[in-house]
N, C-alpha and C positions, 0 to 999 in steps of 0.2 A: 872251588868249583872246577871239572873239569871243562878240559877244551869243548867235546860233545855236547856235555850240555848245556854251555854255553852262547853254543849254538842253535841249539835245541827254542835256546828262550827266546834270542835273536828272532830268531826262525818264527813262532810262534807271535812274538808278535808287532813282525813284519802283517803277520796276516794278520791280523785284529782290527790293523790301524786301518781310518776308511780313505780309501783306496781317490788322487789326485781322477777333476773328470775327465770323461774325456773330450778333446780338444774339437768341437763342430768343422769336419769336411771343405775344405777351403774348395768354393762354389766355381764356375762347376767342377764336376768331380767324374763325371764322363761326357758320352757325344749328347748332341742339342739335339734333339730332332723336332723341326720344325712338322708339320701335319698342314695339309694345303688342302680344301677341299671345292677345286678343280680336277683335270685330269690333268700329269706334262707338255710339254711342251706350250704350255698355256701361258699369256703376264703373267696370273699370279704366279706360276711355278715358278716361269722367266726371274722372277725378281727373290720368289725366293730364291732359290738359290745364287744369284748375282750377290744377296746382302748375306745370307747363309754364310758363304763360302767366303768373304771379305771378311767377321767375326771374327774364320775359327782360329788364324793366329791369334789375334787380337786376347779371345777367351782362354787357350790352349787346349784347346780340344774338336775335336773332326765335331759339322755341321754336320745333318743330313734333314733332308726332303723325302716325306709320308705320303703320296695324293692318295687321298681320302673322300673325289666327288660321292658325289649322289646326293635328291633330296634336299636341293636349295641349300649342303654349307651342313647338315642336319649329323649325317654320315661323322662329316668331321668334328665338327663341337664336340658330340657327344661323347669321340674319341678322347678331347684333351679335355673335358668336364667331370670326368673318371678318373683320370691320368694324375699319378703321385706332385701334391703342391708342393714343390721346390725346382725351382726352375727349368727346371731338361725337357722338359712339351712344351710348346709351346704354339700355337692355333695362328693361322692368316684371316684376319677380321678384315672383311671388307666393307663398303657400300652393302656388298648384296647380302652385310649377316642382318648389315637393319632389317633391308627390306625386307630377310624371313623369317623376323621378329616380328615386324605388324603383318606378316600375311599371312603365317601358323597359325594358325589357333590351338595348337599347343604346341607344346616344343621339350623334348625329352628332356633340358637345362632352361635356365632362366640367362637371358643375352645376358644380361646387365647388373646378373649379382655371381652370375660362374661367374666371372675369367674377372681378371687382371688383368689393363692395358699395359702397354711394356713401352709400344712407340709409334710413332705410323711411322708409314715406309717411302710412300709417293704416292700421290693424285694427278689424275688422267683427266684430259677431258671429251666433253658426248662434242658432238654433230648433228646440225641441222643441215642433210642433203638435198639435193632433188637432181632428176639425171644432166647432163651436160645437152643441149642444144632442145628444152623443152623446154616451159613458158614462162617457169621462173628463171629471173637472174641473181636479182635479189632482196633478202628476206622482205624491204615494203613488199614489195612487186607478187611476195604470196598473200602475209595480210591482208594486202585490199583485194586482192581476188577472193582471196578467203571470209574477209566480208560478206565483199557483194556475191557472193553465193554461199550463202549456208549448208552447212550441209553436203561439200560436197570434194572439200581437201581430205585426203585420204595418207595420214603418217600415217607410216609402216615404221614397223621398232620389231627387237628382235623374239621372244616370248614375253606369255602376259608374267604380270609380278616379276621381272626382272627389270635392275636398276634404271637401265631404257624404256621403257616401255612404262613402266610410273615415273620416269623426268618425263618425254610426247606426252602423255595423263594430266602432269605441269605445266607442257608446256601453255597446251589448251587449255589450259584451264582461263591460268595468268596471262594469255595474252583474249580472251574473252572472249574465243572460239567456237565454236558449234562447228564441229571434226572431225571426222573418226580416229581412233586408232587403231592399224592391225596391224595386232600379232605375225608374224613368222617365226616357224622356227631352225631362227638360228640367222645368221649376217646375207648368207650367199644368196637364198632363198629370199632376204628384204631385196639386197643388190639389182637382182635376176626380176622383183618383178615393181624393180621404179626404173628400172633401161626398160621391160615393156612396156610402158609406158599404162600399166594400172596402181599406180601411186603417183602422187603429186609431188611427196617429197616423203623423210624418212630421218627418224633418230638413231643413233647408235656412238658405240665409243669409237673414237678416233681413228685408231691403233687400225684395226677390222679393215678400214675403208682407204685405207692412202695408199694403200694401190691405183683404187681402182680411180682415188682423187690425182695422182698424179697423172696415169693412164688419163685425164683428161674425159673416160668418163661420168663422173662425175663432178657437180660443181658443187661447196660449200659456201652454203649462205649465214653461217654466222655457229661457231660456239659459246659449247651452253654457261661457260663460266662468265666472272667477274674481267676479264682480261684477252685480250689474245692467247689460242694457244703457239708455242715455239716452231711444230714441226706448220701450223697453216700461219702465216706470216700474213697477215691484211686481213683476214678473217677478220667480222667488227664480233663485238660479242654481243647475242641478245638484247642486249641489252639497250646498249647505246641503240636500240630502235628508242626506246623513250617509250611516252603512254605510262601502258598499264604493265612494259615488262622493265620499268626503270629497275625494278629491285629480281628483274629475276636470274637468276646461278643456281648449273645443278653443274657437278663434278663429281664425276667418284672420286676411290681414294681404297687406301689398304696398309695394313698393318699389324703387330703382331703383336699381341694376349697373354697369358698365361690363365693355368689355372688359382677360380681363391681360394685364398691361403700361400699364396706363396710367397714369401719371407722377402721385404724390403728391401732388404741387403740383392738377395738376388735381382727382385727385380730394375733397382740401381745400375750392377754390374753389365744389365742384356740393353742399358734404355744407352752407356755409355762409350758399350761398344758400335751400338746400334751407325748411333752419332755421328760419330767415329768417323762410322765405313761407308757413310751416309754425301759427309763434307772428302772421301776422293777424289779425286779428281773421273778418273779408269771404274767406277760404280757410277756416279753420275753418268758416263755416257752409259755403260752400259744400259741406263733406266730409261737414255733417252735415245738412245736405238729403240727401244718396247717404245716408244713415244709416252716412255710415265713422266714427269719431270717427282728426282729425289725429293723427298718432304721430311722430313724428320719433326722431331717435338718432342716433349713432353710424357708420359703415361694418363696424366692430367688433361693433357691435349688429344688424345688420343678416349681419352673418355667420354668423354663432349663431348666429342667429334660424332660415336657409334651411339648417343645419349637423343642428341637432336636429331639425327638420320631418322629414327629409330620413328621417334611421336612424326619428323615429316612424313613420313612415307605411309606409316596411321593416315594421314591427313587425307594422304592422297586418293588411297584405295576406299577408303571413306564415302569422297567425295565422287569418286569411282564409279561406286556401283560395283565391288571388283570382289566376290568373292572370298571372301578366309578359306582355305586347304583344311 
């Protein structure tokens, strides 16, 4: 048999032989995108950038932050829910994500079914404040006055349906107060009304108020979490007042989620990288400078936190009579 014929027979045999299965590309195989439902420069955006920069070297791929503000996080959520579920597109979820799930009648995605939790990132405190030089120097003084003057306490917050606004409704309900929760278009108008004497107190995230607190314009009466806030040493939590507030606790948080159906291997790889980043002193300092506490964990912990907050805020919305949008 000629060498040419042997070559052709061998080639045909190779062609007929089954091809070995292609090895799956190692994750990640391209840049990772974190979609943030807030504008650039805010706490959510800066958190995503700090953590993204820290995990990029570990994962061996760049991490890009994409800001998609608008519609209570719906725009960003829809973008990620429709993305390829391969771990390369992530959503910054937060207590605000839970509020939107409870507040909107319908969404283009199911908050609890269409996303796969990856990891918590950070937690941050809310604070009850009064104007310095005003009638209240302590939480006990505010509670006593409000109970002696039903319906006269005006408690300012940012917009209806924000975590701060619903936290104020929950505080009022838990304390058993007959008070008015007054929403404003953001934090600056709340501060202005408080300093002008149009409000007796306000509830907001601590970070945006720290300049006014440090400058002596606002007095913190209580933090709303379970313990003192690192940036407000000596300010007791509201639950320390005891009585109906003994079990009270509200804290904001954020984390990262992927589209549902993302492989467990990709979720696990991301979770390990995120938790390693959050353990680094320089990352913890970056977040502390944003008045946030680095707080990693498991996908299951983030999933339970989100589901628990959806239930909680749905109850607050119903009790407060806030119309669903």
